[in-house]
C-alpha positions, 0 to 999 in steps of 0.5 A, spaced: 468 497 473 475 499 474 478 501 481 478 508 483 486 510 482 490 511 489 490 518 491 497 521 491 499 525 498 505 529 499 507 528 506 513 531 510 516 526 515 521 526 520 528 523 518 528 518 524 520 516 523 522 515 515 528 510 517 523 506 522 518 506 516 523 503 512 526 498 517 519 496 518 517 495 511 523 491 509 522 486 515 515 485 512 517 485 504 513 491 503 514 498 500 514 504 505 508 506 501 504 500 502 507 499 510 504 506 511 497 504 508 498 498 513 499 502 519 494 507 518 489 501 517 491 498 523 491 505 527 484 506 524 481 499 526 484 500 533 479 507 533 473 503 531 473 506 524 472 500 519 475 501 512 474 497 506 479 492 504 483 494 498 481 491 492 486 485 490 490 486 484 492 480 479 499 478 480 504 477 475 505 479 468 499 481 463 498 477 457 501 479 451 496 483 446 495 479 440 498 472 443 493 467 440 496 461 444 
């Protein structure tokens, strides 16, 4: 069973908040999108709302189709 695709969600955000998110994401070596997800999970956890851990994706390049090595 393949994982459900991520939801796209347009978000309007204050420029100062965006700048802070970019700095925070860069410090953690994440994209802004991934940083927003982490921060939302942390905030929900503090409120006692549990969210299932994200499915771990395989890292690296996919195998080449037809490669018989």
